N, C-alpha and C positions, 0 to 999 in steps of 0.2 A: 437364661438357660441354667437348668438346675443340673448339678454333678451328681451322677448315680453314687450310691455309697458302694464302697470297696470292701469285699469281703478279706478276711485274713487270708485265706488261700491265694487270692488275687493279688494282694500285696507282696506275699512271700514269692509268687511267680514272678512279679515284675523285678523285684529284687534281684532274683536268681539270674533272669535274663540279662538285667543290667550289668551285673558283675561279670558276667560272661562276655558281653559285646565290648565292655571298657577293657578287660583283659587281652581280647582279641585285637582291638586297636594298638594296644601297647605292643604286642608280638609285631605288628606290621610297622610301628615305629623303630623297634629294635631291630628290624630285618631278620627277625627270626622265622623266616619263611617256611622252614620244615615244620616247625611247632605249629604255624598258622595253618598250613595245608592239613596237618593233622587233625584239625578240628572240624573238617567238612566229612560229610558221610560219603561212602562209595558212589551215590547216585546223585550227588551234589550238583548244583548249576550256580555259576557265577555269571551275573547278567547286569550289563549296563546298555539299557535301550536308548535309542536315538530319541525317542518321544515319550516324555513321562506319562502319556495317556495311554500308551500301550497296556493292554491287559494280558496278552499272551506274547510270547517271544515271536512267534509266526505272524504277528499283527502288523509288523513293519521292519524297519531296519534297526540292527543292532550294532553298537559299537563293539561289544564285548559280548560272547555268549558262549562261555565255556563249561564243558562238563569237567569232571574230576580229572579223568586223564590229561585232557588239555590244559587244564589248570596246573597239573604237575609238571607239565612240559614247559609252560611259561615260566615257572618258578625255577625249573631246572636251567634254562637258558640264562635267567637273571643271575643265577649263581655261577654260571660257567665262566664268566669273563668275556664272552664272546657277543654279550648283547650290547653292541657298539653303540646303539642310540640311547643307551643307559649307563655309557661310561663317562666320568665316573659314577658311582650309585648315587641314586637320589636319595635324599634324606626327607623324611615325612613327619609330619605332626598331625594327628587326628583330635579334633576336638568335637565332642558329641553333645547334643542337647539331652535332656532327659529322655529316657526310653519309655514308650509306652507299649503295652502288649494289647493287641487288638482282639476283640471277640470275632469269632468264625465269620459272621456276616461281613464285616468290614474287613476280614483279612484276604478275601479270595481275589479282589483285583490287584494288591500288592503283591499277592503270593504267585502270580504268573497264571491266574486262573485255574491253579491246580487245587483240587480238593485237599484239605488238611487230613493227614492221617492220623492215626493213634499216637498221642504223645507229642504232638507238633503244635507250636504255637508261632504266631506272627509277632516280632517285635520291629518297631520303627523308631528311628530318630533322625534329627537333622545334623548335619555334619558340616564342618569347615575342614578341608584338608588342606594343608601347606605342604609343597614340595619345594624343596631346593636342591639346585644342580647348577654347577657351573656358574656361581655367582648371580644367579636368577632364581626367583621365588614366584612360583605360580600358585594360586589359591582357586580353591574349587569349592563349590557350595552345593551340598546334595541333600536329598532324601535318601536315606538307606533303609531297607527292610531285609529282615533276616527270617527265614523260615527256621526255626529251631526245633531240633528233633530230640527227645529225652533219650538217653542211652544210659540205662541204670541211673546212677546219681549225677551223671554228667550231662551236658548238652553237646549236641553237634549241629552244624550248619548244614541244612538240606538244601537251602537256596539264599544266595545274597543277592539282593537287587540295589543298584545304585542308579538313581535318577539325578543326573547333574542339572542343576539350574541352566547351564549355557550348553546343553549337549548339541544344539543345532547350530552352534557357531563354530568357527574353526578352532579346533583345540591343539594343544602343543602334543608332542608325542606323548602318549599313555603307556611307556612301557612299565611304570611302577604299578603297585597293586594299591587299591583303595580300601 
């Protein structure tokens, strides 16, 4: 299999997307949740399907399918001290593989079958997410896809999709954010 030549612009875009998702993961690990939610567009979707073969959210069951207001509500509850299923707070560690920016044809299935708008790109990576809480460490393996939208010189998350390796198995309480 031959590797296609990468243009300078594609290399710069991949670097930009990589730096963005690494910084986003660091915000989650620092529990800087207000800063993290600030990275989402007003029409953003945070999606964790039950079946990684799902192309669109309505194709099957979802573990999480939040729009921005629901995501803000989730974060508000986590920060309120009243999210008893996550007391004490979980600590997380996100380890990401190399980030790939997908061309439009490959991007549609992981983007929830939504067409990409102007200035939107799909970035994907593999992730190992460790969550420590009350003397227990849970490890999650996932493929994460972000639809990133240009916002001036910045990027914003228009969609985040998390495909857990073991999504069909019994899972511990997922009150923390991936």
